[in-house]
C-alpha positions in Angstrom: 235.9 234.9 -16.0 233.0 233.0 -17.4 234.9 229.7 -17.4 235.9 230.3 -13.7 232.4 231.1 -12.8 231.0 228.0 -14.4 233.6 225.8 -12.7 232.5 227.3 -9.3 228.8 226.8 -10.0 229.1 223.0 -10.3 230.3 220.5 -7.8 230.8 216.8 -8.7 229.2 214.0 -6.7 230.2 210.4 -6.8 228.5 208.4 -9.5 228.8 204.6 -10.1 229.1 203.9 -13.8 228.4 200.6 -15.5 228.4 199.4 -19.1 226.3 196.5 -20.4 225.5 195.4 -23.9 223.9 192.9 -26.3 224.9 191.4 -29.7 222.0 190.3 -31.9 221.4 188.6 -35.2 218.0 188.3 -36.7 216.3 186.7 -39.7 213.0 188.3 -40.7 210.5 187.5 -43.5 207.3 189.1 -44.6 204.4 187.7 -46.8 201.0 188.6 -48.1 199.8 191.9 -49.6 202.7 194.0 -48.3 205.5 191.3 -48.6 209.1 192.5 -48.7 211.7 190.4 -50.6 214.7 192.3 -49.4 217.7 190.9 -47.4 216.2 189.0 -44.5 219.4 189.1 -42.3 220.1 191.8 -39.8 222.4 192.3 -36.9 222.8 194.9 -34.1 225.3 195.5 -31.3 224.1 197.6 -28.4 226.1 199.3 -25.6 224.4 200.9 -22.7 226.2 203.3 -20.3 224.4 203.8 -17.0 225.4 206.2 -14.1 223.7 206.4 -10.7 224.5 208.6 -7.7 223.3 210.7 -4.9 222.8 214.3 -5.7 221.7 215.7 -2.4 217.9 215.7 -2.9 217.5 212.4 -4.4 219.1 209.6 -6.5 220.0 210.6 -10.2 220.3 208.1 -13.0 221.5 208.7 -16.4 221.5 206.3 -19.4 222.7 206.3 -22.9 222.3 203.4 -25.3 224.3 203.3 -28.6 223.5 201.0 -31.5 225.0 199.9 -34.8 224.1 202.2 -37.7 222.5 204.8 -35.7 224.1 208.2 -35.6 222.6 209.4 -32.4 221.8 207.5 -29.2 219.1 204.9 -29.4 218.0 205.9 -26.0 219.1 208.8 -23.7 217.4 209.8 -20.6 217.9 211.0 -17.0 215.8 210.5 -13.9 215.9 211.9 -10.2 214.3 209.7 -7.7 213.1 211.9 -4.7 211.7 209.1 -2.7 208.2 209.8 -1.3 208.1 212.9 -3.5 208.2 210.8 -6.6 210.5 210.5 -9.6 211.1 213.2 -12.2 212.5 212.3 -15.6 213.5 213.8 -18.9 213.4 211.4 -21.8 215.7 212.8 -24.6 215.5 209.9 -27.0 213.7 206.6 -27.1 213.2 205.6 -23.5 209.4 205.7 -23.2 209.6 206.2 -19.4 206.2 207.7 -18.6 202.7 208.3 -19.8 200.7 206.1 -22.1 203.7 205.5 -24.4 205.3 203.4 -21.5 202.1 201.4 -21.1 200.8 201.2 -24.7 201.0 197.4 -24.7 202.1 195.4 -21.7 200.3 192.2 -22.4 202.4 189.1 -21.4 204.5 187.8 -24.3 207.6 185.5 -24.7 209.1 188.1 -27.2 207.2 190.7 -29.4 203.8 192.2 -29.3 201.0 190.7 -31.2 201.0 193.6 -33.7 204.7 193.7 -34.4 205.4 193.9 -38.1 201.7 193.7 -39.2 199.7 196.3 -37.3 200.1 198.9 -34.5 199.1 199.7 -30.9 196.1 201.9 -32.0 197.0 204.7 -29.5 198.9 207.9 -29.3 201.2 209.1 -26.5 203.6 211.7 -25.4 206.2 209.9 -27.4 209.6 209.2 -25.9 211.6 212.1 -27.3 212.2 215.4 -25.3 209.4 214.3 -22.8 209.1 215.6 -19.2 207.8 212.9 -17.0 206.8 212.3 -13.4 205.8 209.1 -11.5 204.8 208.3 -7.9 202.7 205.8 -5.8 200.0 207.2 -3.7 197.7 205.0 -1.5 198.7 201.9 -3.7 197.9 203.7 -7.0 200.8 204.1 -9.4 200.8 207.5 -11.2 202.6 208.2 -14.4 202.5 211.6 -16.1 204.1 212.9 -19.3 204.1 216.0 -21.5 206.0 217.1 -24.6 205.9 219.6 -27.5 205.5 218.6 -31.1 208.6 219.6 -32.8 212.4 219.0 -32.9 214.7 219.5 -29.8 216.1 222.8 -28.8 219.3 224.2 -30.3 222.5 224.7 -28.6 222.9 228.4 -29.6 219.9 230.6 -29.3 221.6 233.3 -31.3 223.0 231.5 -34.3 220.3 228.7 -34.3 223.0 226.0 -34.9 223.7 222.8 -33.1 221.5 220.6 -31.0 221.1 220.5 -27.3 220.2 223.0 -24.6 220.5 226.9 -24.5 217.6 227.7 -27.0 214.7 226.4 -28.9 214.4 224.7 -32.3 213.6 227.9 -34.1 210.3 226.5 -35.5 206.7 226.8 -34.4 205.2 224.3 -32.0 202.7 222.0 -33.9 201.1 220.6 -30.8 201.5 219.8 -27.2 200.7 216.5 -25.7 199.8 215.4 -22.2 199.4 211.9 -20.8 198.3 210.5 -17.5 198.2 206.8 -16.6 197.2 204.9 -13.4 197.9 201.3 -12.2 196.6 199.5 -9.2 197.1 196.0 -7.8 193.9 194.6 -6.5 194.1 193.8 -2.7 193.5 190.2 -1.6 193.9 188.9 -5.1 197.5 188.1 -5.7 198.7 188.8 -9.2 195.8 190.8 -10.3 196.5 194.4 -11.7 194.4 197.0 -13.6 195.7 199.9 -15.6 194.2 202.8 -17.5 195.4 206.0 -19.1 194.6 208.7 -21.5 196.5 211.0 -23.9 195.5 214.3 -25.4 197.2 216.0 -28.4 196.3 219.8 -28.5 197.1 221.1 -32.0 198.3 224.7 -32.3 196.4 225.0 -35.7 193.1 226.6 -35.1 191.2 224.4 -37.5 192.5 221.2 -35.9 190.6 219.7 -33.0 192.3 217.6 -30.3 193.3 214.1 -30.9 192.6 211.8 -28.0 193.4 208.1 -27.2 193.0 205.8 -24.2 194.4 202.5 -23.3 193.7 200.0 -20.4 194.8 196.5 -19.2 193.6 193.8 -16.9 196.6 191.5 -16.0 196.7 188.4 -13.9 199.6 186.0 -13.1 199.5 182.8 -11.1 202.4 180.4 -11.0 203.8 179.8 -14.6 200.7 181.4 -16.3 200.1 185.0 -17.1 196.9 186.4 -18.7 196.1 189.8 -20.2 193.3 191.8 -21.7 193.9 195.1 -23.5 191.5 197.7 -24.8 192.3 201.1 -26.6 190.7 203.8 -28.5 191.9 206.6 -30.8 189.9 209.5 -32.0 191.3 211.9 -34.7 190.2 215.5 -34.1 189.9 216.1 -37.9 186.3 216.0 -39.1 185.2 212.8 -40.8 188.6 211.2 -40.1 189.0 207.6 -39.1 189.3 206.5 -35.5 190.1 203.0 -34.1 189.0 200.7 -31.4 191.2 197.8 -30.2 190.7 194.7 -28.1 193.4 192.2 -27.5 194.0 189.0 -25.4 197.3 187.2 -24.5 198.5 184.2 -22.6 201.9 183.4 -21.7 203.4 180.2 -20.1 206.7 179.5 -18.5 207.4 176.1 -19.6 210.7 176.1 -17.5 213.1 178.7 -16.1 214.6 178.8 -19.5 211.7 178.5 -21.9 208.5 180.7 -22.3 205.8 180.6 -24.9 202.8 182.9 -25.6 199.8 183.4 -27.9 197.9 186.5 -28.5 195.1 187.9 -30.7 194.0 191.5 -31.5 191.0 193.1 -33.2 191.5 196.6 -34.4 188.3 198.2 -35.8 188.7 201.1 -38.2 185.9 203.6 -38.1 184.8 204.7 -41.6 182.4 207.6 -41.3 181.3 207.4 -44.9 181.1 203.6 -45.1 181.2 200.3 -43.3 183.7 199.8 -40.4 186.5 197.3 -41.1 188.0 195.1 -38.4 191.7 194.1 -38.8 192.5 190.7 -36.9 196.0 189.9 -35.9 197.3 186.7 -34.3 200.7 185.8 -33.1 202.7 183.0 -31.4 206.0 183.8 -29.5 208.7 181.7 -27.9 212.0 182.2 -26.2 214.7 180.0 -24.8 217.6 181.2 -22.6 220.8 179.4 -21.8 223.3 181.4 -19.9 223.9 184.6 -21.7 222.3 183.5 -25.0 218.7 183.8 -25.9 216.9 182.3 -28.9 213.5 183.8 -29.6 210.9 184.1 -32.3 207.6 185.5 -33.4 205.2 184.2 -36.0 202.2 186.5 -36.8 199.5 187.2 -39.4 196.9 189.8 -40.0 193.6 189.9 -42.0 192.2 193.1 -43.5 195.4 194.9 -42.6 195.3 198.6 -41.9 191.5 198.5 -42.4 191.9 197.6 -46.0 189.4 194.7 -46.9 191.2 191.7 -48.5 194.8 192.8 -47.4 196.6 190.0 -45.5 200.1 190.1 -44.1 202.5 187.7 -42.5 205.5 188.3 -40.4 208.2 186.0 -39.1 211.2 187.0 -36.9 213.9 184.8 -35.5 216.6 186.3 -33.1 219.7 185.2 -31.4 220.9 187.6 -28.8 224.0 187.5 -26.5 224.0 189.6 -23.4 227.2 190.9 -21.9 
């Protein structure tokens, strides 16, 4: 009877399915204070399954991406686009669809971000796992909202507490809740100029822990083959006497041709030291990519000084990638 009821409760709608993928080989080396002398070669094959269809009150899209060596999906999310009412999303794994996570660093680049392998974004966000999101555009302003709970996903069986998926919770206490908002706006009468700003708040369930907060903003401009960007960010730890960070970054990207792109970027990340002198970590990177048909060759070369706010620590990172899209 229960099975018959469940079959009656759901009706199928036509959905168009597609499959795409990439095959990539990388060669990565590191140097400096935190050098790693392990195997520099790596590879990855990725398959993305996407389905889109009309569900009566909007257009639903689901996507699952599977990668080599990963037991679960690398990304798994679903959205419902309701037109003027906006878009709802649930990001199960790794999509980074909404909130400050989706816009933590959108500076123009030919490949990787300036901090890849040597530093970090310097911000927090509502992550991209089990995150409820919403986006819309009102009066020309792009709005992106996200919220999540700080623990693992819900269990499939609320009685036994086994399995993963829907139908229950994870059985553990929530450590925090996090909420993001992010706005973006293209400046009228100045083609190619866009400004962005967003904030994230992590509200801990522990009474002795104050909220962690972060903010991130961008000023982006593109004209012809040139793209310019400025990024600023802050992070404040709610723990008394804990370190915070302040970030400023600049990037320039240039389309040499339809096939080739190069970019340069620099980032200063200042570490607040309440009981001492602040330390500024400086990261620099050069990126390049070349595409011919389904093949793209790309690389990033970066270095940082006073890495992680540790005076005298210097790191280097090189990554070369050959990727085939199909």
